[in-house]
C-alpha positions in Angstrom: -12.4 25.4 21.3 -15.5 23.0 21.3 -16.9 26.1 19.3 -13.6 25.2 16.7 -14.9 21.8 16.4 -19.3 22.2 15.3 -17.5 24.6 13.0 -14.3 23.1 12.0 -13.9 19.7 13.2 -11.2 18.9 10.8 -9.7 21.9 11.4 -10.2 21.1 16.1 -9.4 17.3 15.7 -6.2 17.9 13.9 -4.7 21.2 16.5 -6.7 19.0 19.6 -4.5 16.2 18.8 -1.2 18.2 18.2 -1.3 19.4 21.6 -1.7 16.3 23.5 1.5 14.4 21.3 3.9 17.5 21.5 3.0 16.7 25.7 5.3 13.4 26.4 3.0 10.0 27.2 4.1 9.5 30.5 3.8 13.5 31.6 0.0 13.6 29.8 -2.0 14.5 33.0 -5.6 13.8 33.6 -6.3 17.6 32.9 -4.6 17.2 29.0 -6.4 14.3 27.9 -10.2 15.5 29.2 -9.2 18.8 27.3 -9.1 16.6 24.1 -12.0 13.7 25.2 -14.4 17.0 25.5 -12.9 18.0 22.4 -14.4 15.0 20.4 -16.9 14.5 22.2 -17.8 18.6 20.7 -17.9 17.0 17.3 -20.5 16.6 15.0 -21.0 12.6 14.4 -19.8 12.3 10.8 -17.1 14.0 11.9 -16.3 11.6 14.7 -14.7 9.0 11.8 -11.6 11.4 10.3 -8.1 10.5 11.1 -7.5 13.3 14.0 -10.5 12.7 15.6 -9.9 8.4 15.9 -6.0 8.6 16.9 -7.2 11.4 19.1 -9.5 8.5 20.5 -6.9 5.9 20.5 -3.9 8.5 22.5 -6.8 9.4 25.9 -8.7 6.4 26.0 -5.9 4.6 28.2 
């Protein structure tokens, strides 16, 4: 998914967001949130302000 984040940051952000939203908040283990953060880290700088990226950051920052 990290390679996809560089090639298609919009789609990678959406996919990562849909995966983390599919997991109930009380069941989001560290592995799930760490994987989502890796996607965020792989995004090009300008893509980090995309709505899906911002939402994903908010969901994984807790």
